[in-house]
C-alpha positions in Angstrom: -31.2 16.1 -10.1 -30.4 13.2 -7.6 -30.0 14.2 -4.0 -26.5 13.4 -3.0 -27.6 11.7 0.2 -29.7 9.1 -1.8 -26.5 7.4 -2.9 -25.6 6.4 0.7 -27.1 3.4 2.4 -28.9 3.8 5.7 -26.0 2.2 7.6 -23.3 4.1 5.6 -19.9 4.4 7.4 -17.0 6.8 6.9 -14.5 4.1 7.7 -12.8 1.2 5.9 -14.9 -1.7 4.8 -12.2 -3.9 6.1 -12.9 -2.8 9.7 -16.2 -4.6 9.7 -14.5 -8.0 9.9 -11.3 -6.7 11.6 -12.2 -3.8 13.9 -9.3 -1.7 15.3 -8.2 -3.0 18.7 -8.2 -0.5 21.6 -6.3 -2.4 24.2 -5.4 -0.7 27.6 -2.2 1.2 27.7 0.7 -0.8 29.3 3.6 0.7 31.2 6.5 1.6 28.9 9.7 -0.5 29.2 12.8 1.1 30.5 15.0 -0.5 27.8 14.5 -2.6 24.7 16.9 -3.9 22.1 14.9 -2.3 19.3 12.2 0.5 19.2 10.0 0.6 16.1 7.9 3.6 15.1 4.8 2.6 13.2 2.6 -0.5 13.6 1.7 -1.2 10.0 3.0 -4.0 7.7 6.6 -2.7 7.8 6.7 -2.3 11.6 5.1 -5.6 12.4 7.1 -7.5 9.9 10.3 -6.0 11.3 9.2 -6.7 14.9 8.3 -10.3 14.1 11.7 -11.0 12.5 13.6 -9.4 15.4 11.6 -11.1 18.1 12.0 -14.5 16.5 15.8 -13.8 16.5 15.7 -13.2 20.3 15.6 -9.4 20.4 13.4 -7.5 22.8 11.1 -5.2 20.7 8.7 -2.3 21.5 6.5 -0.9 18.8 5.0 2.5 19.1 2.0 4.1 17.2 0.4 7.5 17.6 -3.1 5.9 17.2 -4.6 2.5 17.4 -2.3 -0.2 16.0 -2.9 -0.6 12.3 -5.1 2.4 12.0 -3.2 3.7 9.0 -2.7 2.6 5.5 -2.1 -1.1 6.4 -5.9 -1.5 7.0 -7.0 1.1 4.5 -5.5 -0.1 1.2 -7.2 -2.0 -1.6 -5.7 -5.4 -0.7 -3.8 -5.8 -4.0 -0.8 -8.1 -3.9 1.2 -7.6 -7.0 4.6 -6.7 -8.5 4.0 -3.0 -9.2 6.7 -0.3 -9.5 6.4 3.3 -10.7 9.4 2.7 -12.9 8.8 0.4 -15.9 11.2 -2.5 -16.7 11.9 -0.8 -20.0 12.8 2.6 -18.5 15.2 1.1 -15.9 16.8 -1.0 -18.7 17.2 2.1 -20.9 18.7 4.3 -18.2 20.6 1.8 -15.9 21.1 -1.3 -18.0 19.5 -4.8 -18.2 21.1 -6.2 -15.1 19.9 -3.4 -12.9 16.3 -3.8 -14.3 16.4 -7.5 -13.7 17.8 -7.0 -10.1 15.0 -4.5 -9.2 12.2 -6.7 -10.6 13.6 -9.8 -9.0 13.3 -8.0 -5.7 9.7 -7.1 -6.6 9.1 -10.8 -7.2 10.8 -11.6 -3.9 8.5 -9.2 -2.0 5.5 -10.7 -3.8 6.5 -14.3 -2.9 7.3 -13.3 0.7 3.7 -12.3 1.4 2.4 -15.6 0.2 5.0 -17.5 2.1 4.4 -15.5 5.3 0.7 -16.0 5.1 1.1 -19.8 4.6 3.8 -20.2 7.3 2.0 -18.1 9.9 -1.4 -19.5 8.9 -3.0 -16.1 8.6 -6.6 -16.3 7.5 -6.8 -13.2 5.4 -8.6 -14.5 2.3 -5.4 -14.5 0.2 -5.9 -15.8 -3.3 -4.5 -15.4 -6.8 -7.3 -14.5 -9.3 -4.8 -12.5 -11.3 -5.2 -8.8 -12.3 -6.6 -7.0 -15.3 -4.8 -3.8 -16.4 -6.9 -1.6 -18.7 -5.7 0.8 -21.5 -7.6 4.0 -22.3 -6.3 4.2 -25.8 -4.2 2.3 -28.4 -0.9 4.0 -27.4 -1.3 2.7 -23.8 -2.3 -0.7 -25.1 0.9 -0.9 -27.3 3.1 0.4 -24.5 1.7 -2.2 -22.2 2.3 -5.0 -24.7 5.9 -3.9 -25.1 6.5 -3.6 -21.3 5.0 -6.9 -20.4 6.7 -8.5 -23.4 10.1 -7.4 -22.0 9.2 -8.8 -18.5 8.2 -12.1 -20.1 11.4 -12.3 -22.0 13.8 -11.4 -19.2 11.9 -12.4 -16.1 9.6 -15.2 -17.2 6.4 -13.2 -16.1 3.4 -14.6 -18.0 0.7 -12.2 -19.4 -2.0 -12.1 -22.1 -3.0 -9.1 -24.1 -6.8 -8.8 -24.3 -8.1 -6.8 -27.3 -11.4 -4.8 -27.2 -13.3 -7.7 -28.8 -12.7 -9.8 -25.7 -13.0 -7.2 -23.0 -16.4 -8.5 -21.8 -14.6 -11.7 -20.7 -12.5 -9.6 -18.3 -14.5 -6.6 -17.2 -17.8 -4.8 -17.4 -16.1 -1.4 -17.3 -16.6 0.8 -20.3 -14.3 3.2 -22.2 -11.2 0.9 -22.7 -9.6 -0.4 -25.9 -8.3 -3.5 -24.2 -5.6 -4.5 -21.6 -3.4 -7.1 -20.1 -4.3 -10.0 -17.9 -1.7 -11.0 -15.4 -2.7 -14.5 -14.2 -0.8 -14.8 -10.9 -1.4 -11.5 -9.1 -3.2 -11.7 -5.8 -5.5 -10.0 -3.4 -6.5 -10.4 0.2 -8.4 -8.8 3.2 -5.9 -6.2 4.5 -7.7 -5.9 7.9 -7.4 -9.6 8.6 -3.8 -9.7 7.3 -2.8 -6.9 9.7 -4.6 -8.6 12.5 -2.8 -11.8 11.9 0.6 -10.1 11.8 -0.2 -8.3 15.0 -1.2 -11.5 16.7 2.0 -13.3 15.6 4.2 -10.4 16.8 2.5 -10.3 20.2 2.9 -14.1 20.6 6.6 -13.7 19.8 7.0 -11.2 22.7 6.7 -7.8 20.9 5.2 -5.0 23.1 2.8 -2.8 21.1 2.0 0.6 22.5 -0.8 2.4 20.8 -1.6 6.1 21.4 2.1 6.6 22.1 3.5 9.0 19.6 7.3 9.1 19.2 8.5 12.7 19.3 12.2 12.3 18.6 15.4 10.5 19.3 18.4 11.5 21.3 21.8 9.8 21.3 23.2 8.8 24.8 26.4 6.9 24.4 25.8 3.7 22.5 22.0 3.9 23.1 19.2 5.9 21.7 16.7 7.6 23.9 13.3 7.3 22.2 11.1 10.3 23.3 7.4 9.6 23.3 4.3 11.4 24.5 4.2 9.1 27.5 7.9 9.2 28.5 11.3 8.1 27.4 12.5 4.6 26.4 16.2 3.6 26.0 17.0 1.3 23.0 20.0 -0.1 21.4 18.5 0.5 17.9 15.4 2.1 16.3 13.5 1.7 13.1 11.2 4.3 11.5 8.4 2.5 9.6 5.7 5.3 9.3 5.7 5.7 5.5 2.9 8.3 4.7 2.2 8.9 8.4 5.5 10.4 9.4 5.0 13.8 11.1 6.9 16.9 12.0 8.4 15.2 15.1 10.8 13.3 12.8 11.7 16.1 10.3 14.5 14.3 8.5 12.1 11.6 7.3 9.2 14.0 6.8 11.2 16.0 4.3 12.0 13.0 2.2 8.6 11.4 1.5 5.5 12.9 0.0 2.2 11.7 1.5 -0.8 11.1 -0.8 -4.3 10.5 0.2 -6.0 7.5 -1.5 -9.8 7.3 -1.5 -12.1 4.2 -1.7 -15.8 3.3 -1.6 -17.6 0.1 -1.1 -21.0 -0.6 -2.6 -24.0 -2.4 -1.0 -24.2 -6.1 -2.1 -24.9 -6.5 -5.8 -26.8 -9.4 -7.4 -24.5 -12.3 -8.5 -25.6 -11.9 -12.1 -24.4 -8.3 -12.0 -21.1 -9.3 -10.4 -20.7 -11.9 -13.2 -20.9 -9.1 -15.8 -18.7 -6.6 -13.9 -15.9 -9.0 -13.0 -16.3 -12.4 -14.8 -12.9 -13.6 -13.6 -13.2 -12.0 -10.2 -9.9 -10.3 -10.9 -8.9 -6.9 -9.5 -9.0 -4.2 -12.1 -6.7 -1.2 -12.5 -6.0 1.3 -15.2 -2.6 1.6 -17.0 -2.3 5.3 -16.0 -0.6 7.5 -13.5 -3.8 8.7 -11.8 -5.6 5.4 -11.6 -9.1 4.1 -11.0 -9.1 0.7 -9.6 -11.8 -1.8 -8.7 -12.2 -5.3 -7.2 -14.8 -7.6 -5.8 -14.9 -7.8 -2.0 -13.4 -11.1 -0.6 -16.9 -12.6 -0.3 -17.6 -11.5 -3.9 -20.8 -9.6 -2.9 -19.7 -6.0 -3.2 -17.6 -3.8 -5.5 -14.7 -1.9 -3.9 -13.6 1.1 -6.0 -10.9 3.8 -5.7 -9.4 6.8 -7.3 -8.9 10.5 -7.2 -5.7 10.1 -5.3 -4.4 13.5 -4.0 -4.5 15.8 -1.1 -6.8 15.7 2.0 -10.4 16.7 1.8 -12.7 18.3 4.4 -15.8 16.5 3.2 -15.3 12.7 2.7 -18.9 12.3 1.6 -18.4 14.7 -1.3 -15.3 12.8 -2.4 -17.4 9.6 -2.1 -20.1 11.1 -4.3 -17.4 11.9 -7.0 -16.2 8.3 -6.9 -19.7 7.1 -7.1 -20.3 9.2 -10.2 -17.1 7.9 -11.8 -18.0 4.3 -11.0 -21.5 4.7 -12.5 -19.9 6.2 -15.7 -17.4 3.3 -16.0 -19.8 0.5 -15.0 -23.4 1.2 -16.2 -24.6 -1.9 -14.4 -24.0 -0.1 -11.2 -26.1 3.0 -12.0 -28.5 2.4 -9.1 -26.0 1.1 -6.6 -25.7 2.8 -3.2 -22.6 3.1 -1.0 -22.0 1.4 2.3 -18.5 2.7 3.1 -16.1 5.5 2.2 -12.6 6.0 3.5 -9.2 7.4 3.0 -5.7 6.6 3.9 -2.2 7.9 3.3 0.5 6.3 1.1 3.8 7.9 0.4 6.2 8.5 -2.6 9.8 9.2 -2.6 11.1 11.9 -5.0 12.9 9.3 -7.2 9.8 7.0 -7.1 11.7 4.0 -5.7 11.2 2.3 -2.3 13.9 3.1 0.2 15.7 1.2 2.9 18.6 2.6 4.9 19.9 4.3 8.0 20.2 7.9 9.1 22.0 9.1 12.2 21.9 5.7 13.7 18.1 5.2 13.0 17.1 2.5 10.4 14.2 3.1 8.1 12.1 1.6 5.3 9.5 3.8 3.5 8.5 5.5 0.3 6.8 2.5 -1.3 5.2 4.5 -4.1 1.8 2.7 -3.9 3.2 -0.8 -3.6 3.1 -0.9 0.2 1.5 -4.3 0.7 4.3 -6.5 -0.6 7.2 -4.0 -0.4 6.2 -2.9 3.2 6.1 -6.4 4.5 9.2 -7.6 2.7 11.3 -4.5 3.5 10.2 -4.7 7.2 11.9 -8.1 7.4 14.9 -6.8 5.4 15.5 -3.8 7.6 15.4 -6.0 10.7 18.0 -8.3 9.1 20.2 -5.4 8.3 20.0 -4.1 11.8 21.2 -7.5 13.0 24.1 -7.5 10.5 22.6 -10.4 8.5 23.7 -10.4 4.9 20.3 -11.7 3.9 19.1 -8.2 4.5 20.6 -7.0 1.2 18.3 -5.5 -1.5 18.7 -3.8 -4.8 17.5 -0.6 -3.2 20.4 -0.4 -0.7 22.5 2.2 -2.5 19.7 4.6 -3.2 20.1 7.8 -1.1 16.8 9.2 0.2 17.2 12.7 -1.2 14.9 15.7 -1.2 14.6 18.9 -3.2 16.0 21.9 -1.4 12.6 23.6 -1.4 10.6 20.7 0.2 10.0 21.2 3.9 7.5 18.3 4.4 4.3 20.2 3.4 2.9 18.5 0.3 1.0 21.6 -0.9 1.7 20.7 -4.5 0.1 17.2 -4.6 -3.3 18.3 -5.9 -1.6 20.3 -8.8 0.7 17.3 -9.5 -2.3 14.9 -9.7 -4.1 17.2 -12.1 -1.1 17.2 -14.3 -0.9 13.4 -14.3 -4.6 13.2 -15.0 -4.2 15.5 -18.0 -1.2 13.5 -19.2 -3.1 10.2 -18.9 -6.3 11.3 -20.6 -5.2 13.7 -23.3 -5.8 12.4 -26.9 
């Protein structure tokens, strides 16, 4: 039996691979402002996008984070840029009508396009490219369901796709155990650490104050202003935005009780030979399963390593043990990587709403955008700008998600104790005959 420690490289790190090129910045704490136009809680994609939009419109903005700026999911995700939603086009069309389905997916397209436009306009060097995406089916029923879903999107939205049968799988992926899948030619990927770093630099240049290690502990209304309570003192603000997604804590109970945090897990391999990479990912496309409880895989931006994720669920005490499970799953899926060692393993928190839609709105005078349901890169960036526009009364802030109340079940207090059980159920549902 192989010693578990043999699968880890000598320089193995329990931190995101992305932090090698974009380490977290630990700038000295600055004095808090007495007053700002807008206080933002959370320094990820949503918070920075909102801050940049507001600052460029002439608002004074202070952004607060309980840790280092960007320490959360914004620099821990896989770097996929797509048009994903937990609801299919077919299911929305069946339950809410064709126009509603088209409106929702047009907004998904708008969020996707916004990322590319923002990177180009702001000249952010984050290795953004469009190799497409390959979505794999475990069995024929998944393959047929995928063909129907993407056929509807092509008919009503113009989204291009190609079904790839088993006989042509080796042209897309070296992963084993799939009957075929769909190739989406225009989906993108990037380096999330460099993307966040670029957004942060542009926000600071626009005049945004970023205060790390300054947790927000609550809000109090004082006349027309909000008093933003932090671990380092109080700040008065005309408006506030909560942009914490999966990292909202008990200090903001209304929000905590309305989203369910999930821990995602990823590993990075040591460099693999180019010939092996050619067999694993011939098109250099990110790979993802057409399941609820997914495995996903992509080449690193320099195309030297494989980045692999899965086993989404609750927190674990031993990250190395989780990494070993992922390594085992990777070896099973991709026999070419049987002898590969791991250089990095990490985790980060995303969040789902109970209706599985992203949400944007206002509660008790505080604006929010959250609950992206695993589509946080495009939706978080786009909704950050939209919530800023809404705050300023700009009609361009309208979205198809505006009328969705952020509800919670009466029994949920903010403790996601049920997540591991729920993920086991989804895994059984995905992989049963």
